[in-house]
Every structure is written in structure tokens, then in C-alpha cells.
C-alpha positions as CSV (number, residue, x, y, z in Angstrom):
1,M,0.1,-0.1,0.0
2,D,1.3,3.5,-0.9
3,P,2.5,5.1,2.4
4,R,0.3,8.0,1.7
5,D,-2.7,5.8,2.0
6,Q,-1.3,4.1,5.1
7,A,-1.1,7.6,6.7
8,L,-4.6,8.4,5.7
9,L,-6.1,5.1,7.1
10,A,-4.1,5.6,10.5
11,A,-5.5,9.2,10.8
12,C,-9.1,7.9,10.1
13,P,-9.3,4.3,10.2
14,V,-12.5,2.0,8.9
15,V,-13.7,-0.7,11.2
16,A,-16.6,-3.2,10.9
17,A,-19.2,-3.0,13.4
18,P,-19.1,-6.2,15.7
19,R,-22.1,-8.5,15.4
20,F,-21.8,-10.2,18.7
21,G,-19.9,-7.6,20.7
22,A,-19.2,-4.0,21.5
23,L,-17.1,-1.7,19.4
24,P,-13.4,-1.7,20.5
25,D,-12.3,1.4,22.4
26,M,-10.8,4.2,20.6
27,A,-8.3,7.0,21.3
28,N,-9.0,10.5,20.5
29,G,-9.5,10.8,16.8
30,Q,-12.0,9.8,14.3
31,R,-12.9,6.5,12.5
32,I,-15.5,5.2,10.0
33,V,-17.9,2.3,11.1
34,V,-19.4,0.0,8.6
35,A,-22.4,-1.5,9.8
36,R,-25.3,-3.5,8.4
37,N,-27.5,-0.4,8.9
38,G,-25.1,2.0,7.2
39,W,-22.1,4.0,7.5
40,F,-21.3,6.1,10.6
41,V,-18.4,8.3,12.0
42,Q,-17.1,8.0,15.3
43,T,-15.5,11.0,16.9
44,R,-13.7,11.1,20.2
45,L,-12.3,14.1,21.9
46,D,-11.5,15.2,25.4
47,W,-14.9,16.5,25.6
48,L,-16.8,14.6,22.9
49,D,-17.9,11.1,22.2
50,S,-20.3,10.7,19.4
51,I,-21.3,8.3,16.4
52,T,-23.3,10.0,13.7
53,A,-24.8,8.5,10.7
54,L,-23.2,9.4,7.3
55,G,-26.4,8.3,5.5
56,L,-29.9,7.3,6.4
57,E,-30.2,4.5,3.9
58,P,-28.8,1.0,4.8
59,P,-26.6,-0.6,2.0
60,A,-28.4,-2.6,-0.7
61,M,-26.2,-5.6,0.0
62,R,-26.9,-7.4,3.4
63,L,-23.6,-6.9,5.2
64,P,-22.7,-9.5,7.9
65,Y,-21.9,-7.0,10.4
66,G,-23.7,-5.7,13.7
67,E,-25.9,-2.5,13.8
68,V,-24.7,0.8,15.2
69,Q,-26.9,3.6,16.7
70,E,-26.2,7.1,16.8
71,C,-25.3,8.5,20.2
72,L,-23.8,11.8,21.8
73,R,-22.0,12.4,25.0
74,F,-20.3,15.2,26.5
75,S,-17.5,14.6,29.1
76,F,-18.5,17.8,31.0
77,G,-22.3,16.6,31.3
78,Q,-24.8,19.2,30.8
79,L,-24.6,21.8,28.2
80,P,-24.5,25.2,30.5
81,I,-27.8,26.9,29.7
82,R,-26.9,29.7,32.0
83,M,-23.6,30.5,30.3
84,I,-25.4,30.3,26.8
85,E,-28.2,32.9,28.5
86,E,-25.5,35.1,29.4
87,F,-24.0,35.2,26.0
88,V,-27.5,36.0,24.5
89,A,-27.8,39.0,27.1
90,Y,-24.4,40.1,25.7
91,G,-25.6,39.9,22.1
92,R,-28.8,42.1,23.2
93,Q,-26.6,44.6,24.7
94,H,-24.6,45.0,21.4
95,L,-27.8,45.3,19.2
96,P,-28.0,45.8,16.1
97,D,-24.8,44.6,15.5
98,E,-23.9,40.6,15.6
99,A,-21.8,39.2,18.2
100,A,-19.8,35.8,19.0
101,G,-18.5,34.0,21.8
102,V,-17.2,30.6,22.4
103,L,-17.6,27.9,25.5
104,I,-14.1,26.7,26.1
105,Y,-13.4,23.4,27.5
106,S,-10.7,22.7,30.0
107,R,-9.0,19.2,30.0
108,S,-7.5,19.9,33.5
109,T,-10.8,20.8,35.2
110,G,-13.4,19.1,32.9
111,R,-15.5,22.2,32.6
112,L,-16.6,24.8,30.3
113,R,-16.2,28.7,30.5
114,L,-17.7,31.4,28.3
115,A,-15.6,33.5,26.6
116,I,-16.8,36.6,24.3
117,C,-14.9,37.0,21.0
118,E,-13.1,40.2,20.2
119,A,-15.0,41.8,17.2
120,E,-12.4,43.1,14.4
121,R,-15.6,44.3,12.5
122,A,-19.3,44.2,13.3
123,S,-22.5,45.1,11.7
124,P,-26.2,43.9,11.6
125,V,-25.5,41.3,9.1
126,R,-21.8,40.4,9.6
127,I,-19.1,39.9,12.3
128,D,-15.3,39.2,11.7
129,Y,-13.7,38.3,15.2
130,R,-10.7,37.0,16.9
131,R,-11.1,34.0,19.4
132,P,-9.9,34.7,22.9
133,P,-6.5,33.2,24.1
134,M,-6.6,29.7,25.4
135,A,-4.5,27.6,27.7
136,S,-2.6,24.7,26.1
137,D,-5.1,22.3,27.8
138,E,-8.2,24.2,26.5
139,T,-10.2,23.9,23.3
140,V,-13.4,25.3,21.8
141,A,-16.4,23.1,22.4
142,V,-19.1,25.5,21.6
143,D,-19.1,28.2,18.8
144,L,-21.8,30.8,19.4
145,H,-23.0,34.0,17.4
146,T,-25.9,36.1,16.9
147,H,-27.8,37.5,13.9
148,G,-29.0,40.6,15.7
149,H,-32.6,41.6,14.7
150,G,-32.5,38.8,11.9
151,P,-33.7,35.3,12.1
152,A,-31.7,32.4,13.2
153,F,-30.3,30.2,10.0
154,W,-27.2,28.8,8.7
155,S,-25.8,31.1,6.2
156,A,-23.2,30.5,3.6
157,D,-20.7,32.3,5.5
158,D,-21.5,30.0,8.4
159,D,-21.2,26.9,6.5
160,R,-17.8,28.2,5.3
161,D,-16.6,29.0,8.7
162,D,-17.8,26.0,10.6
163,Q,-15.1,23.7,10.2
164,G,-13.4,21.1,12.5
165,I,-15.3,19.5,15.4
166,K,-17.8,21.5,17.7
167,V,-21.2,22.5,18.6
168,A,-22.4,25.7,16.9
169,G,-25.2,27.7,17.8
170,V,-26.8,31.0,16.2
171,F,-29.3,33.2,18.0
172,G,-31.7,35.6,16.0
173,L,-34.6,37.8,16.8
174,L,-32.7,39.2,20.0
175,D,-34.9,42.5,20.0
176,Q,-37.8,40.2,20.8
177,P,-38.9,39.0,24.3
178,A,-37.8,35.2,23.5
179,P,-34.9,34.8,20.8
180,V,-35.0,32.0,18.6
181,A,-32.0,29.6,17.8
182,C,-30.4,26.9,15.6
183,F,-28.0,24.4,16.9
184,R,-25.9,21.7,15.0
185,L,-23.0,19.3,15.8
186,V,-20.3,20.0,13.2
187,I,-17.8,17.2,12.5
188,N,-15.3,18.4,9.7
189,G,-18.1,19.4,7.2
190,L,-20.8,17.2,8.4
191,Y,-23.6,19.1,10.0
192,K,-26.1,17.2,12.4
193,S,-28.9,19.5,13.2
194,L,-30.0,19.6,16.9
195,P,-33.4,20.5,16.2
196,H,-35.0,20.5,19.8
197,H,-33.7,23.0,22.4
198,P,-35.0,25.3,25.1
199,W,-35.4,28.3,22.8
200,Q,-38.0,26.8,20.7
201,G,-40.5,27.2,23.6
202,P,-42.4,24.6,25.9
203,L,-44.7,23.3,23.3
204,A,-41.6,21.8,21.3
205,L,-40.2,20.4,24.4
206,A,-43.4,19.0,25.5
207,S,-44.3,17.2,22.2
208,M,-40.9,15.3,22.2
209,P,-41.2,11.3,22.7
210,D,-39.5,9.6,25.3
211,A,-36.1,8.1,24.2
212,G,-37.8,4.6,24.8
213,E,-41.1,5.4,22.8
214,P,-41.8,4.9,19.1
215,G,-40.3,7.7,17.0
216,A,-37.4,8.0,19.2
217,G,-35.2,5.9,16.9
218,R,-32.1,7.5,15.5
219,D,-32.7,10.7,17.0
220,G,-33.0,9.2,20.5
221,W,-29.4,10.8,21.6
222,V,-30.8,14.4,20.4
223,L,-33.7,13.9,22.8
224,R,-31.6,12.8,25.6
225,L,-29.3,15.9,25.1
226,V,-32.2,18.1,25.3
227,R,-33.4,16.6,28.6
228,R,-30.0,17.3,30.1
229,W,-29.9,20.9,28.5
230,H,-33.6,21.7,29.8
231,S,-32.6,20.7,33.3
232,A,-29.6,22.8,33.7
């Protein structure tokens, strides 16, 4: 095998899902898991352990492997809703311009902290900013920005900027009593929507099925995330 291909496989290996046992442990990094119910990417960092489907359709051929279910776990536990609300308050103070901030994870403490990004240029439709300095054991886990008076959505600029691995959130309608938001898990260009969160209102939360009920299926990990989030 070409040494360059060997390097690529070492950086992102491909494994078959066991049919009679559990997936073998993995170190920090990323790997592709081939299963009888589809292809998945498994990602592990100091703060993240996730398995995310690369496609919703199982392969046409019946593969002799086991099945894999999507999952998502943060090592720091609950997403800190109070920190996010503090960021929203900061965004409101800077209307009509956009604002940006990050939740930074510390490997030594296992906790998050909120840091506001310094704006180089800010307007009601765009913000260019610098991320705050971080210690050697810190990394960005959650990337946040606002759309000021505008709606919350993922723009082409957001898709271009959202690289690497993180959770991303955007807030809009900050001039209204209750803002709206969009959240997604970003995995090297793969975007997994987190469609249920506290800023959608109580009706959305009340209508969610239990993780063990019909309809939980492949989005069960999203529902479990929301329950942790909502109780923070």
C-alpha cells in the first residue's frame, strides 16, 4: 500500500461493527464504522464522544456486520444553559450588530467557560472576530454567534466558517422577548442538526417522545441531550 494511503488510514481508520460484541475502544480521533444499517463516523475528543450517521439508507447488500446506533455524550455533562443565556444577554447589549462567543473546555478541570470573541468588524449582518487566547489544555467546544434583529439560520458564511469539530449555535430576533436559535453538531464538514432546544418554547419540548417511545429511533440521542440541557 502506498505510504500516503497508510497515513490516511492511520488518521481515519475504517472498522466493521461487531455483530456479537461491542465496538472496540478508541483513542481521541475519528474513524468510519461500517455496519449492516449504514455508515457512521465515530468521533472522540477530550470533551466529546459521538457516533453520527453518514447516510440514512442502509446498504443494498446485507452486510454480515452488527448494527450501530447514533449517540452523543459530552464529558462535561450538561450543556450550561446559564452561560448561553449570559451570551444572549451580551448579544442584546450590542444590538443591532452581531456578536460572537465560545464555550471553552478545559481538560484539566473538565469544565466549560464562556469567553466573548473580540470583534474586528461588526455590523447587523456580519461579524469578523478573533477568538480569545486559550491555555494549552483548552479547546473550543461550543461556538456561538448572533444575527441581531434577523432570524436564526445557517448562512453560506456560517457553512464556510464552521469547520473542525464543535457544537455551533446561532441566535436571532434578539430584539424580541424570546430569541430563536439553531444548533448543530459540526464534524469536519458534516452538519448534524440539533432540532430541539429550550429556545423553541415549551410546546416543542412537551411534544418530544421519550427516548424509549416509538419515534425516538435514530434521534434518541438528540432527545436525551435536550433533557439534560433543559434541566440545567
